[in-house]
DOMARVO-141752 format. One record per residue: residue in one letter; x, y, z of N, C-alpha, C in turn. Coordinates in pm, whole numbers, plus 50000, padded with zeros to 5 digits. Atoms other than C-alpha are relative to their C-alpha. Layout:
<nodes>
AXYZXYZXYZ
...
</nodes>
This chain:
<nodes>
M498904991549964833309636695515501074999949891
V498985001250104835729623395255499515006649871
A500564993850121833429634194970500025015250012
S499994985549978833139668995120501425005549988
A498604995850008836919671695159500494999649855
E499605001350140837439659594802499455011549918
E500644989150073834999685594672500675013450032
R499464987049958836529713894873501465002049963
F498584998150029840259707694825500684988149936
G499455011950064840709675694629500985002949889
A499084996850110842529693494347501435002050048
F498644997449953845499700994570500374992750128
F499715007349877845229678894877499104987850005
S500825012150002844099642894883499714995150142
V500435005949873842199627095169499394986449968
T500545013350023841509589995184499154995750119
R500835005249892838939570995387500874994150112
S499145006149898841739552195562500655010750088
Q499454989149919843299585295674498975005050099
V501064994849915839999597595811499704990150113
Y500315010149899839229564795990501124998650103
R498865000949909842709564896142500085012450091
E499814987549925842679601396254498865003350094
L501134996149915839179605296399500114994650142
P499855004649862839759582596701501135007350075
A498904992649937843069600396769499545014150039
L500534986649969841329634296750499024999450117
A500935001749888838619621296986500774998250131
K499185002449880841259609297232500615013150051
E499434987049963842779644497228498925010050042
G501094991049962839339659797294499675010349893
L500234990350107839269677696958498704997349925
V501325003750050836189658996836499354990950103
R500715009249910833519639497022499134991049917
L500895009250069831459609796926498615006049991
G501374995450021828089618896780499074988149995
K500995010750012825089597896691500564988649916
Q499685011750083825459562996552499235001849870
G500644998150129824759565696181499524987049939
P500475012150068823319541395929501164990349975
R499035010750025825119508195875501185000850099
S499014999549892826989512596206501085010649979
S499014989350017828779543996086499985008950125
Q499874991649881830019567296358500125014649959
Q499904985750025829389604596345500885006350107
Y499154992449909831769629396506499615014749989
A500244985549999831369665896603501255006750057
I498834992749949834149691196653499655006550133
T500214994149868834509703397011500525014449999
A499474986449986835289738697131501534999649997
A498545001450001838859726797193500504997149859
G499655002950139838939713296837499975012449914
K500094987450076837799746596694501175009150035
K498884991549956840419764696902501314994949941
A498775005850056843169740596790500075002449849
F500034997650144842079744196427500375014449968
K499684985950023842189782196445501475002950031
A498574998249968845619780496611500864994449887
W499255006050110846859757496334499945009149877
L500144991050115845459781096067500915012150013
G499194988149977847329810196225501484997350016
S498595003349982850609791596266500755000849868
E499174999350120853509793396024499924986749924
A500115012050084853129769095735501394994249975
A498775006850037855819743395673500205001249849
P499794999350145857449743095329499174989549926
D500735009550084855449726795052500974990049941
H499225010550064856709694094911499154994149889
L500725005650112855659682594569500064984850007
R500095014650000854479646494578499094996249885
S500785002850118853379637994230500284985949950
P499825013450055852839601894126500395000549851
L499644998850141853069613493763501495002949984
I498584996450013856469629893808500904988450042
L499215011649957857779599893997500064989549889
R500025009750109856699577293712500805005049879
L499274994550114858139600793448501514999050020
V498565001149971861529600493620500504986049965
H499625014050025861539562693573499374994549872
A500715004450120859719561693239500884992149904
G499105007850084862809547393069499894985050025
S500185014149967861969514593241498694994449943
L501285004350058858569513193067500164997249851
T500035002050144857789500692721499435012649936
A500554988450071856839526292456498485000650017
K501465000649984853219514892485499605004550140
Q500304995849862853269519392865500225015050018
R499744985649990854819554092832498885007949934
T501094993250070852169564192580498734999850085
A501195001149914849419551392810500115009350121
L499774991149885850939570393105499745014549961
I500154986250046851069602892907498555002849964
D501394998050040847589598492759499085001250122
K500804999649877846079591493103500235013150075
A499684987449931847899621293257499375011849928
R500594989050076846739644192978498495000750025
A501455000249975843119633393026499685004650142
T500244996449860843339636693404500195014950023
Y499744985849976844899671493401499115009049917
T500984992350077842559683493127498695001050080
Q501204999849916839639673593352500215009050122
E499714991349885841319690393653499965014649961
L500034986150046841759722093449498565004549980
D501424996550019838079721693348499315002050135
D500604998849866837059715993712500455012850069
A499484987949936839309744093833499425012549936
K500624988550068837919767993571498585002050053
A501374999049948834399759993692500025005150144
A499904995649860835489764994054500305015050007
V499704985650003836949799293969498735007749968
K501234993350041833719808993797498975000850111
S501045000749898831539798394089500445005350136
A499484995749870833769811494370499545014250034
D500384986949948832329839994573501075005350094
D498984996549902835039839894839501335002349927
P498744997350071838309856094721501114989850029
Y498985010149967840409829794900499724987149925
V500395011950075838489801094745500335002049852
K499704996950141838849818094406501504999349974
A498545000450018842609822494452500514985750000
V499595014049996842979785694542499604993049871
A500465005950126840929775794237500895004649885
E499084994950103843159797994021501354992850010
F498785008049983846169779894169499804986249938
G500315012950060844479747294068500085000549848
Q499874998250145844209760593713501475000449958
A498594998750034847879770193708500734986650013
H499375013149980848899736193845499654990649885
A500435008850108846849717493585500665004249868
R499334995250123848259739493307501484996050000
A498585003849992851819732993430500184985149974
A499915014550023851199695393436499774996949853
L500245002150143849779696893083501195004549916
K498804995350070852809716892970501114989650011
L499005010649979855069690093120499704988149908
V500395011650082853139662192947500215003049851
D499854996450140853159680992615501455001549958
A498584998450031856929686192638500704986649979
I499395013250013857589648692638499844995049858
P500125004950139858409635292293499244986849993
Q500745012550021856109608192168500974989549947
A499065010650040858009575292139499364990549905
</nodes>
C-alpha cells in the first residue's frame, strides 16, 4: 500500500508506514474499511467498504483546505547560518541531486500519463522540482 501510494503521489504527498498502520484500524473502526485475509508474515489486508467509497467520494467533492508548504529543505535553509560551510555545501549538493531526480521522474510521468489529471499533476511535479532547483542554484557557494 505504501509503495503504491509513493508511486502514485510520492512527488507531492508523503505517506509513511507508521501513518498507514495508525490510520487503518481507525478507518476500520469507522466502518470505512474492513479486515481482509491474513497475509504473509502476519500482515493484515484491508478492503474498502461501500461506506468508505462513499466517504472518499464525498471528501473528493468537498472544498479543499489551503495548501501549506512543509519543506525540510526550506526549513534547513532558513537556519543554514548555523551550519558549517561543509555542512551547507552537503545540504545543497544533496538537495540538487534529489530535485534533479524528482524532475527526471516527473518528466517521465508526464510522458507516460494518459489521464489529463494525472498529467497535470505530473507537470506540477516538474514545476515544483524546477522551482526547488532554482532556489538551490540561487544560493551562493560558501
